Phi, psi and omega in degrees: 000128179259080184284136189280002182228154180278337182209157174230132173253131182249139161291164182263289189290127178067010170246297174274321192230134172274119182287340172063294186220109183260027181288118187261352184296314180297319181297316180290327177297323179298321177294313180302312182295322180296317179296320178295321178297333179268016173073021172277146179269121183232158170290172176301154186300319183298319176296316177302313182293318181298319178296313176304310185298316180298314182290310187293313182285337170293320176297317180297318179299318179290328185294331184296307179283335184266342185065015173265125191287140167288151183228118178298319183297329177292321179292317178298319178298322177298316180300319179295314181295317181301327183258017176055040178266112179254108183291152180238186181297337181286326179233119178254154179301319180298328178294321179294319177297320180294320177301314180296309186283336173301320177291314181299312186287339186297341182267348190278150183221138171289137179301142191305324185271000191289315183298316177305317181292314181296320178299315181295318179295318180297317179296332179278000178083016179278128178281148184221145176214173180238136172230111191229134166281127180203145173271356182280145172299149184302320183291334176283326174295321175299320177297316178298317179301319178292316179304322185272002175075026184259357182306320188293348192257344190241135177290324185199165173223134178244124183246139182297335179291346184251356182232168186300324189225154178263161174301141015265016180302135185298334187298324183288326175288320180296326177296319178295319178297322178295322178296323180279335185057046179232159174287148180306323183293346181266359187236123177268133174256130181243123179200162183264345185261118185297313185286317183282314188270306185286304181296319181297313180292319178297332180295338177253010174094010179272138169292155187225150170239120179275119177278101184246070185298330186262005178067039179290154177288139180272123178294154187290341185267002178233128182231093175291157178290328178220153172233124183230154177253346179212151185297330181298339177294339176297332185286349181237025177298142178294147177293138180296142179280000000 
C-alpha cells in the first residue's frame, strides 16, 4: 500500500468507536449505591443526580464557546465535598471513577472495519495517534482504549480533559504535531465532526478526511480533503500529486 501520508491522527467518538449508549443515570446510580453500601450518608439519588446534571451539563454548555473542557471528575469531586464525604483507604476516588466508567464503557464498540484498517496502516509504516475531545479523565480513556483492544496501534493519545483546550482550538492539534515531529501536510486527520475535526485540523494546515458514516449533506462552507463512509476507504486514498 502506497499511503500518501506519514501519519494519521484519529478522533475517538463516532470515528474509531461507536458510543452506542451514553445514558449516564445508571452509571451515576452505581456510584451512589456503592457509597451507601460503604456506610456513607448521601442524599436521595434523584437529588444527587439533579445536582450532577445541572453542574455537568452547565460545564458542557460553557465548554463549547470557550473550548475549555468540562470534566466529570471535577463534578463528582464537588458532589462528594458538598455532602461532606471524606473518602478513606477503603474507598478511593479512582475506584468511584472506575465504577462509573465501567458502566459507560461497557456499551461501546469499535467499528467493525476499524481493526482491519489500523493493522493495514501499521504494516505500511504509518504512525498513528488519537486526538479526542472528552470529559473523561485521561487515565480512564487509556483504560477504555485498553478494554477495546486498541492499545497496539497508537503511539499516543491526547485528550482535551488533560490539556488547556478542546478541538477545534489549534493548540491541541499543534501538540499532536509536536509529538509526531512532522509537518502538518504530512499528517492526515480523520474525524466525524466537521467543526471540531475538519475545520480545526485544517486551521493548522493538516489535510482531513471527514468520516461521514450516515451520508450527511456537506455544508458549502466546509471542504474536507476526503469524505469517507468507512475507515477502509483510507487504504485506497489517491497518492498526493
